[in-house]
PLY file of the C-alpha trace (Angstrom):
ply
format ascii 1.0
element vertex 259
property float x
property float y
property float z
element edge 258
property int vertex1
property int vertex2
end_header
-6.00 -19.65 11.54
-7.38 -21.10 8.31
-9.03 -24.48 8.01
-7.98 -25.25 4.45
-4.54 -26.05 3.06
-3.08 -22.77 1.67
-1.02 -24.80 -0.81
-4.24 -25.96 -2.43
-6.21 -22.71 -2.21
-6.83 -20.43 -5.15
-5.80 -20.50 -8.78
-2.64 -22.40 -9.66
-0.03 -21.83 -12.35
0.71 -22.06 -15.14
-1.24 -18.93 -16.09
-1.71 -17.82 -19.66
0.56 -14.97 -20.80
-0.99 -11.57 -20.14
0.09 -8.03 -20.91
-1.55 -4.67 -20.22
-0.52 -1.10 -20.82
0.16 0.62 -17.48
-1.50 1.35 -15.16
-3.63 -1.71 -16.02
-7.07 -2.88 -14.88
-8.01 -5.67 -12.48
-10.91 -6.80 -14.65
-8.45 -7.74 -17.41
-6.58 -10.21 -15.19
-7.23 -13.94 -15.54
-7.59 -15.39 -13.00
-8.77 -12.47 -10.91
-6.64 -11.64 -7.85
-8.02 -12.49 -4.42
-7.96 -9.37 -2.25
-9.57 -11.06 0.74
-13.07 -10.01 -0.29
-14.61 -13.24 0.98
-12.05 -14.33 3.57
-10.77 -11.44 5.68
-12.46 -11.07 9.06
-11.96 -7.96 11.15
-11.78 -7.73 14.94
-11.99 -4.01 15.68
-8.27 -3.20 15.56
-8.96 0.16 13.87
-12.39 1.02 15.23
-13.11 4.72 14.77
-9.85 5.38 12.94
-9.21 7.02 9.56
-6.70 5.86 6.97
-5.19 7.19 3.75
-4.03 4.41 1.42
-2.20 5.13 -1.83
-2.54 2.75 -4.75
-5.73 1.52 -3.12
-7.63 0.80 -6.31
-6.23 -2.72 -6.74
-3.69 -5.30 -5.60
-2.12 -4.84 -2.19
-3.81 -1.46 -1.81
-7.30 -2.90 -2.26
-6.49 -5.74 0.15
-5.39 -3.25 2.79
-8.44 -1.04 2.22
-10.80 -3.99 2.66
-8.95 -5.18 5.76
-8.85 -1.71 7.33
-12.57 -1.17 6.70
-13.41 -4.50 8.31
-11.22 -3.50 11.26
-13.35 -0.37 11.64
-11.51 2.38 9.73
-12.80 4.92 7.22
-10.59 4.95 4.12
-9.43 7.52 1.61
-8.68 5.59 -1.58
-5.84 7.28 -3.45
-5.27 6.11 -7.02
-3.86 7.33 -10.34
-6.64 7.04 -12.93
-8.14 3.54 -12.63
-11.62 4.82 -11.79
-13.52 1.53 -12.15
-11.06 -0.34 -9.94
-11.18 2.42 -7.32
-14.99 2.35 -7.28
-14.87 -1.39 -6.68
-12.55 -0.89 -3.71
-14.93 1.77 -2.37
-17.84 -0.64 -2.73
-16.12 -3.16 -0.45
-15.19 -0.48 2.08
-18.78 0.75 2.21
-20.10 -2.81 2.41
-18.09 -3.08 5.64
-20.05 -0.11 6.97
-17.26 2.43 6.65
-16.87 5.67 4.72
-14.90 5.55 1.45
-13.51 8.66 -0.23
-12.05 8.47 -3.76
-9.29 10.80 -4.94
-7.46 10.38 -8.24
-4.09 11.89 -9.08
-0.36 11.32 -9.29
1.51 10.88 -6.00
4.69 11.91 -7.79
3.31 15.46 -7.50
4.02 16.99 -4.06
1.01 19.30 -4.32
-1.28 16.32 -4.90
0.20 14.55 -1.87
-0.55 17.54 0.31
-4.06 17.66 -1.12
-4.60 13.98 -0.27
-3.78 14.56 3.38
-5.91 17.72 3.52
-8.86 15.86 1.96
-8.56 12.99 4.45
-8.55 15.36 7.40
-11.49 17.31 5.97
-13.59 14.20 5.24
-12.84 12.25 8.41
-11.91 14.96 10.90
-8.72 13.07 11.68
-5.95 10.94 10.21
-4.59 7.94 12.07
-2.92 5.73 9.48
-0.97 6.52 6.31
-0.24 3.56 4.03
2.32 4.42 1.35
1.66 1.67 -1.16
1.52 3.24 -4.64
4.38 2.15 -6.90
5.54 2.10 -10.50
7.43 -0.86 -11.99
8.75 -1.68 -15.45
11.14 -4.41 -16.62
14.34 -3.88 -18.60
16.77 -6.26 -20.22
19.77 -3.93 -20.20
21.04 -0.74 -18.58
20.85 1.04 -21.94
17.07 0.55 -21.99
16.59 2.62 -18.84
16.14 6.30 -19.70
16.75 9.17 -17.33
13.03 9.93 -17.50
12.16 6.36 -16.52
14.57 6.41 -13.59
13.19 9.75 -12.39
9.56 8.67 -12.73
10.17 5.50 -10.71
11.86 7.38 -7.89
9.28 10.16 -7.81
6.41 7.68 -7.67
7.89 5.13 -5.30
10.01 7.05 -2.78
9.58 10.81 -3.26
5.85 10.35 -2.70
6.46 8.72 0.67
8.48 11.73 1.79
5.82 14.16 0.53
2.99 12.27 2.21
4.76 11.59 5.49
5.74 15.25 5.79
2.18 16.40 5.09
0.59 13.81 7.38
2.88 14.04 10.41
1.34 17.23 11.88
-2.07 15.51 11.91
-0.96 12.19 13.41
-1.50 11.81 17.13
0.44 9.49 19.45
-0.50 5.92 18.60
-0.87 6.69 14.90
1.06 4.76 12.27
2.73 5.03 8.88
3.07 1.78 6.92
5.31 1.69 3.83
5.27 -1.02 1.19
8.76 -2.18 0.29
9.63 -5.47 -1.45
11.83 -8.51 -1.35
13.74 -6.56 -4.01
15.06 -4.30 -1.26
17.52 -7.03 -0.26
17.38 -9.44 -3.20
17.09 -7.16 -6.23
15.93 -8.50 -9.56
18.35 -7.08 -12.16
15.52 -6.61 -14.66
13.72 -4.38 -12.15
16.69 -2.13 -11.41
14.87 1.23 -10.99
12.05 -0.35 -8.96
14.36 -2.50 -6.84
16.58 0.48 -6.04
13.61 2.48 -4.77
12.54 -0.42 -2.58
15.94 -0.46 -0.91
15.57 3.28 -0.34
12.14 2.72 1.21
13.57 0.32 3.80
16.15 2.91 4.86
13.63 5.74 4.74
11.35 3.75 7.04
14.07 2.97 9.57
15.19 6.59 9.73
11.70 8.08 9.78
10.69 5.70 12.56
13.42 7.13 14.75
12.49 10.72 13.87
8.81 10.24 14.72
9.19 7.91 17.71
9.37 10.87 20.09
5.92 11.90 18.84
4.52 8.44 19.55
4.07 7.69 15.84
5.04 4.20 14.67
6.60 3.71 11.23
6.82 0.24 9.72
7.53 -1.24 6.32
6.75 -4.61 4.84
9.22 -6.31 2.50
6.90 -8.80 0.89
7.42 -11.46 -1.72
5.66 -11.59 -5.09
3.01 -14.22 -4.47
-0.13 -13.58 -6.48
-2.89 -14.41 -4.02
-2.10 -15.32 -0.43
0.59 -12.65 -0.18
-1.93 -9.88 -0.62
-4.18 -11.19 2.13
-1.23 -11.77 4.47
0.11 -8.30 3.75
-3.28 -6.78 4.58
-3.33 -8.67 7.88
0.16 -7.49 8.80
-0.68 -3.92 7.77
-3.75 -3.96 10.02
-1.65 -5.22 12.91
1.00 -2.57 12.26
-1.62 0.16 12.21
-3.63 -1.12 15.17
-3.32 -0.63 18.86
-0.44 -3.05 19.38
2.82 -2.27 21.13
5.14 0.35 19.68
7.75 -0.74 17.16
10.26 1.48 15.43
10.55 -0.52 12.25
9.54 -4.02 11.27
10.95 -4.82 7.86
10.01 -8.38 7.00
11.39 -10.29 4.08
9.44 -13.15 2.55
0 1
1 2
2 3
3 4
4 5
5 6
6 7
7 8
8 9
9 10
10 11
11 12
12 13
13 14
14 15
15 16
16 17
17 18
18 19
19 20
20 21
21 22
22 23
23 24
24 25
25 26
26 27
27 28
28 29
29 30
30 31
31 32
32 33
33 34
34 35
35 36
36 37
37 38
38 39
39 40
40 41
41 42
42 43
43 44
44 45
45 46
46 47
47 48
48 49
49 50
50 51
51 52
52 53
53 54
54 55
55 56
56 57
57 58
58 59
59 60
60 61
61 62
62 63
63 64
64 65
65 66
66 67
67 68
68 69
69 70
70 71
71 72
72 73
73 74
74 75
75 76
76 77
77 78
78 79
79 80
80 81
81 82
82 83
83 84
84 85
85 86
86 87
87 88
88 89
89 90
90 91
91 92
92 93
93 94
94 95
95 96
96 97
97 98
98 99
99 100
100 101
101 102
102 103
103 104
104 105
105 106
106 107
107 108
108 109
109 110
110 111
111 112
112 113
113 114
114 115
115 116
116 117
117 118
118 119
119 120
120 121
121 122
122 123
123 124
124 125
125 126
126 127
127 128
128 129
129 130
130 131
131 132
132 133
133 134
134 135
135 136
136 137
137 138
138 139
139 140
140 141
141 142
142 143
143 144
144 145
145 146
146 147
147 148
148 149
149 150
150 151
151 152
152 153
153 154
154 155
155 156
156 157
157 158
158 159
159 160
160 161
161 162
162 163
163 164
164 165
165 166
166 167
167 168
168 169
169 170
170 171
171 172
172 173
173 174
174 175
175 176
176 177
177 178
178 179
179 180
180 181
181 182
182 183
183 184
184 185
185 186
186 187
187 188
188 189
189 190
190 191
191 192
192 193
193 194
194 195
195 196
196 197
197 198
198 199
199 200
200 201
201 202
202 203
203 204
204 205
205 206
206 207
207 208
208 209
209 210
210 211
211 212
212 213
213 214
214 215
215 216
216 217
217 218
218 219
219 220
220 221
221 222
222 223
223 224
224 225
225 226
226 227
227 228
228 229
229 230
230 231
231 232
232 233
233 234
234 235
235 236
236 237
237 238
238 239
239 240
240 241
241 242
242 243
243 244
244 245
245 246
246 247
247 248
248 249
249 250
250 251
251 252
252 253
253 254
254 255
255 256
256 257
257 258
């Protein structure tokens, strides 16, 4: 429970217009996002565990990496090519006394997804938590603007990767392990200008619910979080919920929460 008023915490809009070429860099953002660096406190929920987090260089992924490390987990930081951002995430993980492993590459590639899982198992000797967080999003004003290549890239990054990674990770996950998928409020309230992205997020919610039932007999929990797009507090709250989902709490088939 926090002592301050969350309505008054952090930077407040309006923010100056900002635009970056994808994938973007955290250092270029003004104000800088709060990933919980100075606020998240762990309580041993993941002591001795190992996690693989995609898109862990920044945003939600960095928040989850910091939270997991402070809960006691070693972390493999999967990212595309944002090397400086990924190193900063690793610095926070190591500051929490945990091992950080960096691995760049495109999760749209099934071979890379298999390599991520193999690297995590090699580095940590185990894999307990898979967080499928990496995503690609672009805005469009009309259907004509969306190319077949754009549609395919969005699906391969956002939902195909989850299938690739879950399939590769499942043989290594013991009873009590967890898979946490990042969905979005767009899964149920799609923004028309985010049509490819929003469609994948709806697919993620269904993928999670079905996968949870498939893996329940192995004692593996599968959850997804349908979060809202709040710049600061959302990322910290998501990290907290992800840590709870991955921790030693009671089994749940699927908890899809809409903000």
